[in-house]
Residue, then its C-alpha position, 0 to 999 in steps of 0.5 A: m215667218a212666224a216664231s214659234p211659243h218656245t223660240i218666244s219664250s227663249r228670248l224672253l228667257t235666257g239661262s237655265v230659267g229659259r230651258s226650263v221653261w222651253y221643255l214644259e212647254r214642248r211636252a203640254i204641246q206633245g200631249l195635248p193630242h192624248r187628252v183631247t182623245r180622253l176627253f172624247r172617252n170619258v164623254t163617251n162612258q158619260w153616256v153609258t152611265v146613263q144608261h147603266l143608270s137607268f138599268l139599276k132603276r130598274m133592278y131595284v124596282t123589280q127588286l122591291h116587288r119581288g121582295l113584297n110579292q114574296r109573302v104571298k101564298p105561291k100559286p097552284a103548280p100548273p097542270a102537266s104539259p101533255l108533252l111530258e107524258h109521252t116521255s119514257s116512264g125510265q126516266a125521272r121527272a123532276e118537279v120544281d117549284e118556282l115563282p114566275p118572275f114578276p115583270a118590271p113596272s112600267l115607270p116613267l123615265s121623269q121618276k127618279p130613284n129618290e122619290l121611290m125610296e121616299l115611296e117606300a119609306t111613307s109605305i113603311v111607316d104608314h104599315s108601322l101606325d096601322t100595327a101600333k093602332e091595332q095593337k093599341e085597340e087591343r090592350q084599350w079596355k072595352e065593354m064585352k057583347l054580352h050573350t044570353d047564354d054567358l049570362p048564368g055563369i058570368l052571374a054565378r061567377l059574380s056572387k062568387i058561388k063557389l063561397t056561396a055554396l060554402v055558407v049555405s053548407t054551415t047553414s045546413a049544419g047549424f040547421a041539423l045541429a039545433p036540438c029539435p025536430f028536422d023540418w024540411s020546409c024551414f030547412l029549404l027556406t033557410s037555405l035559399g034566403t041565405g044563398l040568395a043573401s051571400c049572392a048579394a054581399n058578394s055582388i056588391n062587394q065587387f062592385f065596389e072592388v073593381p079599380f082594386d080588383s084589376n090589379m090583382s092577377r087572382t082578381k083581374n078576370r071578375p065578371l066587372v073587371r073584364g067588362q062582361i056586365s055592367p055595373l048597373l047590372a050587377v047592383s040590379f043582380a043583387t038588389c034581386c038576390a037581397v030583398p027575396g032572400v031577406a023576405l024568405l028569412t023574415w015572413g018564411v023562416n023567423p025575425l030572428t034569421g032575417a035580422l041577421g041576414v040584413f046584419n050580415i050583408f051590412l057587415y060585408t058590404c060596407c064593414y069588412t069591404p071598406l075596412k080592407r084598404v084602410s086597416i088589419a082589422n078588416t081579418w076579423v070583422g070579416a071572419v065575424v060574418g063567416a060565423i054568422p051563417p051556421v048561428m042563422g041555421w040554429t035560429a031558424a031551427t030553435g027561433s033563439l039565439d043560445a049557447g049552441a049557436l054561439l059555440l058553432g059561431g065560434i068554431l067558423y070564427s077560429w076556423q077561418f083564420p088558419h084558413f084565411n091567413a095561410l091563404s093570403w100568404g101566398l098572395r102578399e105581393d097581389y094584395s099589396r098590388g091591389g091597396y090591400c091591408m092584410m095582416s101577412v102584408t104587414h104583420p107577418a108575425l102577427c098574421r102567423r100568431v093568430a093563424l096557430r092560436h085558432c088552431l089550438a083555439l079548434i081543440a078547445l072549441s070542440t071539447t065544449a060541445p059536449v058540456l053544451d049537450i050539442t054533441t056526446w063525448v065521443f067528438p072530443v076523441i075522434s075529432l082530436p086528429i085532425n085537430l091536431y093535425i091542423s094545430y102541427l100544421g099551423f105550428r109548421f107555418y108559424v116556425d118556417a114562414d115560407r109558401k110550402s107550410s102556408r100552402k100545406l095549412f090552407f089545404c088542410s083547413l079546405w077538409h077540414l072543416p066539413l069533417l069536423l062538421l060531419l063529426m058533429l053531426t054524427c056524434k049530435q045529441r038526441p032530445g031524449q037521449e039524455g033524459d033516458k039516461g038519468e031514469a031508473p028501470s021500472 
């Protein structure tokens, strides 16, 4: 008869140690059937877990495609079924717009959820790269296509048509104030030639300043900066304006006026434009450029350069300092960003002082006009209020040194110059007016 395990253990071990070992062996033998049953249950549960894993995989793919397909516009509602037409009129119809369920895609069982997650991550990365590439292409500089219908407006902005109109108007005022009979043909040739010369100078100025204009908010939309036209077209346009403009002034009017036109183009493009990034003296050079057009009008009418022409040039010269200094005061950050050396940026106190000084100079120049027999003595009297007003605004700009005072001075300068020239034309000294006063009655 074979001995049981606990009997063998009892023989080997005696005492309290033997009894403890015997107790543990007995508990192990009694719990063996329960462990075997639990093991079979765990195996069965593991088979259920595999089925659940396949189900969760299908649910994941379904949710993924549902999130993507919800971005698409929903399909139009299907036509109503004929059965609904026979329903009672007293019952309300509930219209519910629902998206049709998206069937789960049939995927091979060998594909793992990790592979699906890798595919999803790859598609997201590709989409983000495409979006970043499109945004970079939008920000990248590229030359715009030129349409024939847009060319006149582009060339007008290239030539600074508003500034050109101001130059032509001051030239016309100088021509009209000259003490000689008014010649319409000479007046038209002078205005046309001056306008063409101004267009050429402004176009060349924009051609040279493209790298700097792109950094300024005020000039970043100019045609050359935006690439609306090529630099070759801009230079060609400037040449086509400069050559006939100078030719009209030289052979159509007189050589003196043509020489002044050539000198003004050279002074604006070759002296004033590069000097803007070197020294604040550019403001004084630019004032000389703006003072030459009325002198050209005077010389076109008289053929000589005398004191009256210099007085008109002096009025335009002094007017430009309150006008430009007040304008540049509000654009200090812009000029500094563009790399221009302006008084308002480097010497703000000098900027305000020079503006006030030339506002007061306008009063003295207006008083000199009747002394030189350009106007009657009425002109200094009727021009005194507007000269005092712009001087007051210049004083406020000098004291306050803020954007509000500079803006008021700038806008005042816009109407001050045309009104002052109009008053000069109204009070113009007629050719035989002074001689008639000196003759005794017969």
